[in-house]
N, C-alpha and C positions, 0 to 999 in steps of 0.2 A: 504494499499500499504506499502510495506517495503522500508525503507530508502536505498538508494544505497550504503551508507557506511557500512551498516549492511550486505548487500548482499555480498560486497566485502570481508568483515571480514570472513563471513561464507565460502566463496569460498577459502580464504587463509587457514583457519583452516582445511578444508577437504583436501586440498592439503598436508599440513604439517602432517596430520594424516596418509595419505597413504604413503608419502615419508619416515616418521620416524617410521612407524608401531606403532603409539600411538593413541589408541582409545580415549583417553581424549580429543584431539582436535576435533574429530568428534562429540563427545558428546556435546562440547561447541558450535560447529556449529549448531547442532540441537536446542540447547537452544536459540541461537541468532535469529533463524528464527521463534520462537514462537511468538504469538501476545503479545503486551505490557501488556495486562491485565493478561496474564498467568505468568508473571514474579513476582519474590518475592522481598521483602525488607528485610534487615538485618541490625540490629544495631550494633555499634562497640563493645558494652558490650558482645554481643553474639560471635562475632568474637574472642574476647579476651578469652572467655571460651573454644572455640573449637580449638584454635591454640596454638603454642608455639613459643619461641624466634626464629627469623630468618626464619620462615616458608615463603614459597611462596604460596600465596593464590589466588584462582580464584573464583569469585562469579558471576554467570550469572543473575544479577539483580542490584538493587540500594542499595548501602551502605548508611545508615543513620548515623548521628553523636550522637545519644543517647548513653550515657555512655562513658567510656574511654577504651583505649587499654593500657595494662600494659607492652607490649613488642614490639620489632621491628618486622615488617612484610613487605613483598613485596606483593603488591596487584594489581590485575587486576580485574576490574568489568565493567559492561556495563554502569553503571552510579554511581555517588557518589555525596553526598551533599558537600557543601563548608566546613562546620564544620567538617565532617568526614575526608575530605582530610587534612585539617589543623592539626587535632589531630594526624593523622598517621605520617605526616611529622614532626611535632614538637617532636614526640617520637622517631625519628631517622629512621622511616620506609620509604619505597618508593612506589610510584605509577608508574606503567609501562604500556606500550601499549601491545596489543596482539602479535605484530611482535617481540618486544623485549622478550616477555615471551616465544615465540616459539624458538627464537634464543639462550636464556639462558638455556632452558630446552627442547630440541628437542623431546625427547622420553616421556616427561611428568613425569618422575620419580622424586619424591620429591615434586610434586605440589599438594596442597590440594584443591580439588574441593568442595566447599560448595553449598548446595542447591540440 
């Protein structure tokens, strides 16, 4: 059974995709409705390798705290460990909700989708 919060998020993402002609939000909604077992984990050191300063990053899975991040990012993920969240915030980065992400980037331009 899928969590009602996840269903609501997927619905909001689909609406944003249609309204703003942004396929990235539809793709993210598709990832959200996949079973938990199909989701991936990603370590901070890998995010650091794949992104650059001030990137807006979306990861449809769990971010783990192994390694460090060497620059500021804005991150939205389905789940995040406490150590990863603390490292991102301590480095000047931000964690945002999906609604803030859509509000700041309605068309999805400049958003890095990992996974």
